[in-house]
N, C-alpha and C positions, 0 to 999 in steps of 0.2 A: 504494500500500500504506500502510495507516495505521501509525503509529509506536507503537501501544499495547504491542506485544510487547517492544520495546526498553525503553520506560519501565517496564513491569512488571518486567522482569529487573533493571533498575537499582534499583527499589524493593525487590525481594527481596534484592539485595546489601546495600542499606542496612540492612534489617531484620537480616540475618545479622551484620553488623558491629556494630550496636547491641547485639545479644544477646551477641556475643563480648566486648564491653567489660564486660558485667555478670556473665558466667559463665566464670570462668577454667578450670574443668574441661572445659567444652564448647568453649572458644575454638578449639582446633585444628580441630575439625570444622566450626565455624561460619565460620572463615576460609576453609577449603576450599570450603564452600558459597558464600561470597561470590565466590571465584575462578570457580567454575562459572557463577554468574549473570552475572558481568562478561564472561566469555568468550562465553556464550550471547547476551548483549546485543550484543556486538561483531559476532558472525556474523549476528545478526538485523538489525543496522544495515547490514551489507553488502547484505542482501536489500532493505532499505528503499531504499537508494541505487539498486540495479539495477532494481527493479520499474518505475519510470516510464521508464527507458531502454529497456526491452524493448518498450514500447508501439509505438514507431515501426516495429518489425519486423513488426507485424501487417499493414502495408500491402504487404509484399513477397510475392512469389509462393512463396518457400520457407519462409514462416512456418509453424511447427508449434507451436501454443500449449502443448501438453503438454511438448514438448521444451524450449521456451524457459523455461517456468516451472520445470521440473526443473533446468535449468542454473543459473538464478538462485538456486536454493536450495542448491546444492552447494559454494559457495565458502567456504573456510576462511580465506582471506587476501585482502587488497586486491590483492595482486600477481596472484593467480589471476583475480580478477574483472576487473582492468584488461586482462589478456592476452585474456580472452574478448571484452571490448568493443573492443579494438584490432583484433581480427580482423573486427569488424563496422564498422570505421572510426568508432568512437565513443570520445571521450575524456571524462573526468570529473575535474574539479579536486579534488573531495572524495576520490576514490580516490587521486589522486596524493599528497595530503597524508597519507592513511592509510598509503600505501606507505612514505613517508619515516619515519613514526612506527614502523612495523613493522621497518624495516631499520636504524634507528639505535639508540642506547642510550637512547631516549626511554621514557616511561612505558608506552606500548603494547607495545613490544618486551619490556619486563620483565614486564608483565602476562601476555602470551602465553607467555613462557618459564616463569613461575611456574605457570600452568595446566597446561602440558605436564609440568612436574616433578611436580605433584601427581597427575597422571593416569598416571604412568609406574610400571611395576613395578620393584621393587628386588630385588636378590639377597638371599635369606634367608641369614642366617649359619649356620643349621642347617637340615637337611631339615625340611620342614613335613609333618606327618602328615595334614593335611586338605587339601582343594583350595582353601584360602583364598589370595587373592592379596595379597602384601605391597605396599603402596603407600608411596611416599616421604612422609615428614612434612615438608613444606616450611614448616610453621609455625615451625620453628626459625630460618628465615631471613626469613620474611615475617610481619609483625604486622598487627594491624587498622589501625594508623595508616597503614601503607604502602598497604594495600588502600583505605583511605578516600581517600588522595591520588589513587590511580588512578581511583576512582569520581568524585571531584571533577573531575579532568582530562577524563575521558570525558564527563561531563555538560556541561562547558563547551564541549568540541569539538562535541557534538551540537547544543547550542543555537546555536552560531555557524554550523555548516554548515546546519542546518535553516533558520535565518533567511536565510542567503545563498541557499539554494534557493528560498525563497518570493519573494525579490526578482526572480528570473528567471521 
């Protein structure tokens, strides 16, 4: 699987953060957009890792290409992806590193938590007359500099893991 989707989402996150730095009025929306693109890039990267690992399954009698591809597209965390691979007796050091980053207080865990917070409904203080959904404004706690740090950390991790994968 090519890595264009991941790189595209990182580029979109960078554009949103650049715009947030120049437009204070739109900054909250642009920071949330950057979080969305960073999270989408992460989930796309999980698929990028899994795609070549699914290829050896093609030689087995129980291989179902539609099912295998569908399963490689449905993981939201490295933990879920690693559990799937362990059931197939496959291990991957890149996923192991991502699991550590997801489960610690590292940048990836904070990024994922910020995305979930931005996507979570909040209780309205007063009854809402319309069917609008109130979302949490996480931009009170997350600024563009924090998102930029996460973008930088993710980009460095990608480069390192991709370079390592090419060596093998």
